[in-house]
C-alpha positions in Angstrom: 0.2 -0.1 -0.4 2.8 2.4 0.7 4.6 1.8 -2.5 2.0 3.5 -4.4 1.3 6.4 -2.4 5.3 6.5 -3.1 4.8 6.2 -6.7 1.6 9.0 -6.9 3.3 11.3 -4.8 0.6 11.8 -2.5 0.4 12.2 1.2 -0.7 9.0 3.2 -4.1 9.7 4.2 -4.0 11.8 7.9 -6.2 11.3 10.8 -8.9 13.9 11.7 -7.1 14.6 15.2 -4.0 15.8 13.8 -5.9 18.0 11.2 -7.9 19.7 14.2 -4.9 19.8 16.0 -3.0 21.9 13.3 -5.6 24.2 12.7 -6.1 24.8 16.3 -2.8 25.5 17.0 -2.6 27.8 13.7 -5.6 29.7 15.4 -4.3 30.1 18.6 -0.9 31.6 17.0 -3.1 34.5 15.3 -4.9 35.3 18.2 -2.0 35.1 20.2 -0.3 38.0 17.5 -3.3 39.7 17.7 -3.3 40.3 21.3 0.3 41.1 21.7 -0.1 43.5 19.1 -3.2 45.3 20.8 -1.2 45.5 24.4 1.7 46.3 22.6 0.5 49.7 20.6 -2.3 49.9 24.3 1.7 50.1 25.9 3.3 52.7 23.2 0.3 54.6 23.3 -0.1 54.8 26.9 3.8 55.8 27.4 3.9 58.6 25.0 0.9 60.6 26.7 3.1 61.8 29.3 5.7 62.9 27.1 5.5 67.0 27.0 6.4 68.6 24.2 9.7 70.6 23.7 9.8 74.0 22.6 12.6 76.3 22.3 12.3 79.0 25.4 12.6 82.1 22.9 11.1 85.5 23.6 10.0 86.3 20.0 8.4 83.3 20.0 6.2 83.2 23.3 4.2 85.8 23.2 3.9 85.5 19.1 0.4 84.8 17.7 1.6 82.8 15.2 1.8 80.3 17.6 -1.7 78.8 17.0 -2.5 80.1 13.5 -2.0 77.2 11.2 -2.0 79.0 8.5 1.5 80.0 9.2 4.8 77.5 7.8 
């Protein structure tokens, strides 16, 4: 029986248990990667929330109206 599979280059029959185990492993790996990505993005967003914008201490621009004007370059 095995020589027929070698001649036609086909895989031997696989039980449904092995196929189910492989499918469940792939689904679990995809879910774990998605959870890891969500946690990574959440942590990055949370850590960047505490950072303040650093501006130069230039007296010419501190009291200027150009700071909040989006039309200025």
